[in-house]
C-alpha positions in Angstrom: -6.8 -11.4 -1.0 -5.7 -9.0 -3.6 -3.8 -5.7 -3.7 -4.8 -2.8 -6.0 -3.0 0.5 -6.6 -4.5 3.9 -5.9 -3.3 5.6 -9.0 -0.1 4.5 -10.7 2.2 1.8 -9.4 5.6 0.7 -10.6 3.7 -1.6 -13.1 1.7 1.2 -14.7 2.3 2.3 -18.3 2.0 6.0 -17.2 2.4 7.9 -13.9 -1.1 9.1 -13.1 -3.1 10.0 -10.0 -6.9 10.5 -9.6 -6.4 14.3 -9.5 -4.2 15.4 -12.3 -3.6 19.1 -12.1 -0.7 21.4 -13.0 -1.5 23.6 -10.0 -2.7 22.8 -6.5 -6.3 21.5 -6.4 -7.1 21.3 -2.6 -10.9 21.2 -3.3 -10.3 18.2 -5.6 -12.4 19.7 -8.4 -10.4 17.6 -10.9 -10.7 14.3 -9.1 -11.7 11.4 -11.3 -11.3 7.6 -11.3 -12.1 7.5 -15.1 -8.7 6.0 -15.8 -9.6 2.8 -14.0 -13.1 2.3 -15.6 -11.7 0.9 -18.8 -9.9 -2.2 -17.5 -9.1 -2.2 -13.7 -12.7 -1.8 -12.3 -14.2 -4.4 -14.7 -11.5 -6.9 -13.8 -12.1 -6.4 -10.1 -15.9 -6.8 -10.6 -15.3 -10.0 -12.5 -13.0 -11.3 -9.7 -15.5 -10.5 -7.0 -18.2 -12.3 -9.1 -16.0 -15.4 -9.0 -15.3 -15.0 -5.3 -17.6 -12.6 -3.4 -15.4 -13.0 -0.3 -12.3 -11.6 -2.1 -10.6 -9.1 0.3 -9.3 -6.1 -1.5 -6.8 -3.7 -0.1 -5.4 -0.6 -1.9 -2.1 1.3 -1.7 -0.9 4.5 -3.4 2.6 4.6 -4.7 2.4 8.4 -4.7 -0.1 11.2 -3.9 -0.9 13.6 -6.7 2.2 15.6 -7.6 0.8 18.9 -6.5 0.6 17.6 -2.9 4.3 17.0 -2.7 7.5 19.0 -2.3 8.8 18.2 -5.7 5.6 18.7 -7.6 5.9 15.3 -9.2 4.6 11.7 -8.6 8.2 10.5 -9.1 10.1 10.5 -5.8 9.8 13.4 -3.4 8.1 13.8 -0.1 4.6 14.6 1.2 3.8 18.2 2.4 2.0 18.6 5.7 -0.4 21.2 4.3 -1.7 18.6 1.9 -2.9 16.3 4.7 -6.5 17.5 4.7 -7.0 17.2 0.9 -5.2 13.9 0.9 -7.7 12.5 3.4 -10.5 13.7 1.2 -8.7 12.2 -1.8 -8.8 8.8 -0.2 -12.5 9.2 0.8 -13.4 10.1 -2.8 -11.5 7.1 -4.1 -13.3 4.8 -1.7 -16.7 6.3 -2.5 -16.0 6.3 -6.2 -14.9 2.6 -6.3 -17.9 1.6 -4.2 -20.2 3.4 -6.6 -18.7 1.3 -9.4 -19.5 -1.9 -7.5 -16.0 -2.5 -6.0 -15.9 -1.9 -2.2 -12.3 -1.7 -0.8 -11.8 -3.5 2.5 -8.5 -1.9 3.7 -6.0 0.8 2.7 -2.5 1.8 3.3 -1.5 5.5 3.3 1.7 4.9 1.2 3.5 2.0 -0.4 7.0 1.9 1.0 7.1 4.9 3.2 10.8 5.0 3.5 12.1 5.4 -0.1 11.7 7.8 -3.0 13.2 5.3 -5.5 15.6 8.0 -6.7 12.7 9.6 -8.6 12.6 6.6 -11.1 8.9 5.7 -10.4 5.9 6.8 -8.4 7.0 7.0 -4.8 6.8 9.3 -1.8 8.7 9.7 1.5 6.6 9.8 4.6 8.2 10.7 8.0 6.9 8.8 10.9 5.7 12.0 12.6 3.8 13.0 9.5 2.1 9.7 9.1 1.0 9.7 12.8 -0.3 13.3 12.5 -2.4 12.3 9.4 -3.9 9.3 11.1 -5.0 11.1 14.3 -6.4 14.1 12.5 -8.1 14.4 9.1 -7.4 10.8 8.1 -9.2 9.2 11.0 -12.2 11.5 10.6 -12.5 10.8 6.9 -11.4 7.3 6.0 -10.3 5.1 8.8 -13.2 5.6 11.3 -13.9 2.6 13.5 -16.2 0.3 11.7 -15.2 1.7 8.3 -12.2 0.7 6.2 -9.2 -0.9 7.9 -6.0 1.1 8.0 -2.7 -0.7 7.6 0.5 1.1 8.4 4.2 1.0 7.3 3.7 -1.1 4.1 7.4 -1.5 3.9 10.3 -3.7 5.1 10.9 -5.7 8.3 13.6 -3.4 9.4 11.0 -0.7 10.1 9.6 -2.7 13.0 10.5 0.2 15.3 8.4 2.6 13.3 5.5 0.2 13.5 5.8 0.1 17.3 6.2 3.9 17.4 2.9 4.5 15.5 1.0 1.9 17.5 2.2 3.5 20.7 0.2 6.7 20.0 -3.3 6.0 21.2 -5.0 8.6 19.0 -3.4 7.0 16.0 -3.7 3.4 17.0 -7.5 3.8 17.3 -7.7 3.8 13.5 -5.0 1.2 12.8 -6.0 -2.4 12.2 -2.5 -3.7 11.7 0.8 -3.6 10.0 1.5 -4.1 6.3 5.0 -5.8 5.8 7.4 -6.2 2.9 10.1 -8.8 2.9 13.0 -7.3 1.0 15.1 -6.1 4.0 15.4 -7.5 7.5 14.0 -10.7 9.1 10.5 -12.0 9.3 10.9 -12.3 13.1 10.3 -8.5 13.2 6.6 -9.3 12.7 6.7 -11.3 15.9 8.4 -8.5 17.7 5.6 -6.1 16.9 3.0 -8.8 17.6 4.4 -9.4 21.1 4.1 -5.6 21.8 0.6 -5.2 20.3 -1.0 -8.7 20.1 -4.4 -7.3 19.1 -3.1 -5.7 15.9 -2.9 -7.9 12.8 0.0 -8.5 10.4 -0.3 -8.7 6.6 2.5 -9.5 4.2 1.6 -7.2 1.4 4.6 -7.4 -1.0 7.6 -9.5 -1.7 9.0 -12.8 -2.9 12.3 -14.7 -3.0 15.6 -13.0 -3.7 15.2 -11.1 -6.9 18.9 -11.6 -7.7 18.5 -15.3 -8.2 18.3 -16.4 -11.9 15.5 -18.9 -11.2 13.3 -16.4 -9.3 10.1 -17.6 -11.1 10.7 -21.3 -10.7 12.6 -21.8 -7.4 9.6 -23.1 -5.5 11.8 -24.3 -2.6 12.8 -20.7 -1.9 9.2 -19.5 -2.2 8.1 -22.1 0.3 10.9 -21.1 2.7 10.0 -17.4 2.4 6.2 -18.0 2.9 6.7 -20.4 5.8 8.7 -17.8 7.6 5.9 -15.3 7.0 3.2 -17.5 8.3 5.2 -18.6 11.4 5.6 -14.9 12.4 1.9 -14.1 12.7 1.0 -12.8 9.2 -2.6 -13.4 8.2 -2.0 -13.2 4.5 0.6 -13.3 1.8 0.6 -11.1 -1.3 3.3 -11.8 -3.9 4.5 -8.9 -6.1 6.4 -10.8 -8.7 9.1 -9.6 -11.1 12.6 -10.7 -12.1 15.9 -9.4 -13.5 17.0 -10.3 -17.0 20.0 -9.2 -19.1 17.8 -6.7 -20.7 16.4 -5.2 -17.5 13.2 -6.0 -15.6 10.6 -8.4 -17.0 7.2 -8.4 -15.5 5.8 -11.7 -14.6 2.5 -10.5 -13.2 0.9 -10.5 -9.8 0.0 -13.6 -7.9 -1.7 -13.8 -4.5 -1.8 -16.5 -2.0 -4.2 -16.1 0.9 -3.5 -17.8 4.3 
């Protein structure tokens, strides 16, 4: 199982989307996945060649800046009148990747829906109401139709378990939701069991995290990694995706991404 970014993530060298435009482009005339053709798509094709059963799920760190209240991919919040073009944006991404030989199995609407990262990186706030409206309107019709791509909601920390239950409690939205994407930075893993008990037919996926980033031996403390992952698997998660990085005296040093499927 592997996570890919829809546009720029916090690891990207530049903040980019698949529709770079200084003015609103609701018809997506400037949409292009050309950025990913140089390295990302060839790498994913090579990975699928090694393992044809590789499950790929994709998350955006931000919609295109022109869809947001601040006009930038850095921080800010989604605007409701951008919902329809955003659904089409996802559909064009899925179709474009598939045409390049990389079918995506699942998507999340937003990485970390509850933070704007102080405008320091691609990020976007999504209110629970806004996410639910998107899912039961233009989103469902375009991207998350039953039998099409799986839709995973929240994609953020354990402490948002109430938000997960709230979204799954709306039948028109739950119809298109396969399960919950969880991060392990805030709260307790037992939150996944709380949501499972309320909606046992919905899956749980641990889509980002690792041991305490403040620890100096973050990369090599395998005991802590084992403890973290055991908690995840004992609380109904079907998979573990590690998003690894660490603090150094000079700032943040990237260690790369490693994935463990369960």
